[in-house]
N, C-alpha and C positions, 0 to 999 in steps of 0.2 A: 331679553342670552341672561342667563345665567354664567355668574363670576365669583370668584372665588379671591381671598380679603389676604393678599399677602404682607403688607407690613399696616400694621395697626397705623387709625387714621377715624380723626372727625368728619361727618360728613360738615360742609356748610349749612350745607339746606335742613336736614332733620337734625342736627346738632347730636346724632346715635356717634357714640365709638363704637367703630368697628374693628377683631380684635382678628389676629393673623390665624385663618383658617375656617372665617364665619365666609356662609356661601348663599353671594345678594339675587335676588331678579333686579338689575338695574332693566333701565333704556340702553336703547344701542348712541342715543345722545347725552346720556347720563354720563355713562360706561366714559362716552371719549373726553366732558367735561373733568372727572376727576384722575383720566389719564395725563389728561393736560397739564394737573397739577400734579404729579410725580408719579411714580410703581405702585402703585399702590392695592391695584387688582389684577388678574390674571382674564382673560374667559374661557369656562369653563366646556368645553366643548360636550354634546350630550349627544346621546346614541340611545339607539332602538331598547340595546338594552337598559341601559338607564331610563328612559321614557317608560318599558313594562313596567319596572320594581319601584317606580314613583304613580304611576296607576294602582301594582298591585299592596302598598306601600299605605293606600287610601281607600282600598276599601279593604281592609283589616280593621275590625271590629263593630261590623257590623252586619245586622243583623241575618244570619241566609236561608 
């Protein structure tokens, strides 16, 4: 699932510091663990348009 960091935190598993505004991909289980520790991340709703934008961005830079 896609989440957005709303408050700076250090991930206890990876030891990486995540700053507010970063977008992460987490499992639902990991999201729940972080939420239990505090309000550090919020779920980002993925729309069909957003998925299409990501797909088109991935296709950029290749040869056609």
